[in-house]
N, C-alpha and C positions, 0 to 999 in steps of 0.2 A: 686738412690739407698738408700740414707739416708731417703728420704721421705717414701719409702716402709718399711724400718726397723722400723721407728717411727710409721707408721700406724699399723704394725703388733703388736708391743709392746703395743700400745694404745688399740688395739682391745683385746689383751690377758688380759690386766689389766681390761678392762671393763667387760669381761666375768667373771673373777675371782671375781671382786667386786660385780657383780650382783649375782653370785652364793652364796657368803657369806651372802648377804642381804636376799636372798630367804631362805637359810638354817635357819636363825634366825627366820623367820616367820613361819616355819613349825610347825604345832600343830597336835599331834597324840593322840587320845583318847584311854584309856585302861579301859575297863569295866570288872569288875569281879563280880561274884555272891556273894561271902562271903569275903568282905574286911578284916574282923577280923581274918581270917585263916592265919596261918604262910606261907602256900604255896603261897597264893596271895600276902602277904606282901613281900616275896622274889621276886616274879615276878615284882612287882612294883619297888622294890629296883634296880633290874637289868635293868629295863626299864629306870629308872632315870639315871643310870650310862651310858647307851647307849646314852641317850639324851644329856648328858653333853659332851660325847666324840664326837658325831656327829653333835651337834648344833641344836637340835630341842627341843620342849616342849612336855612333857607328861601331859595330863589331866586325872587324876585318878578319876574314878566314880565307886561306888558300886551300883549294881542293883540286887536285890534278885529274881525278877520274870520277866516274859516277858513284862509286861506293863512298868515296870521301865526301862528295857533295851531299849524299844522303846522311852521312854522319854529321856533317856541318849543320844541316837543317835540324837534325835531332838536337844537336848541341844548342843551337839558337832557341829552340823551343824550351829546352831546360833552363835557359837563361832568362826566359820571359820576353823574348824579342817579339815585337808586334808585326814584323814582316821581314822580308829579305829581298836582296837583289842578287841574281846569279849572272855574272858576266863571263862569257867564254869567247875569247878571240879565236876566230877561225879564218881560214884563207878567204872565205866569201865575205867576212865582215871587216877585214883589214882595210884601212884607208887606201893602201897602194893598189888594191885589186878592185877598186870601185869601177863599175861599168861606165863606159863612156857613151854619152848620148850621140846619136848620129847628127851630122850637121843639118840644119834646117835649110830648106830651099826657099829662096825669096821669089815672090811672084811679081 
């Protein structure tokens, strides 16, 4: 019985240790169209906060056009990133241009 408990504890410790090592190695790219814009600066700031809390690294890249986005994706692959986010602010996604819902009629 002691051997079984020791084996279970050792296995649990190994899984937790491996999980923390893997979390430290996680790299996520964050590609934005206009890195100088406050909207994207805020997104990067909150991504950094999440990375700090969850234990991963954010690689921030500005890419103004499709060719630079492709280059950024290739760059992230070369760095061993496990994924990426591509954020592009357009007139249809800007908060100021959100569509308004029509008023509801009351019965």
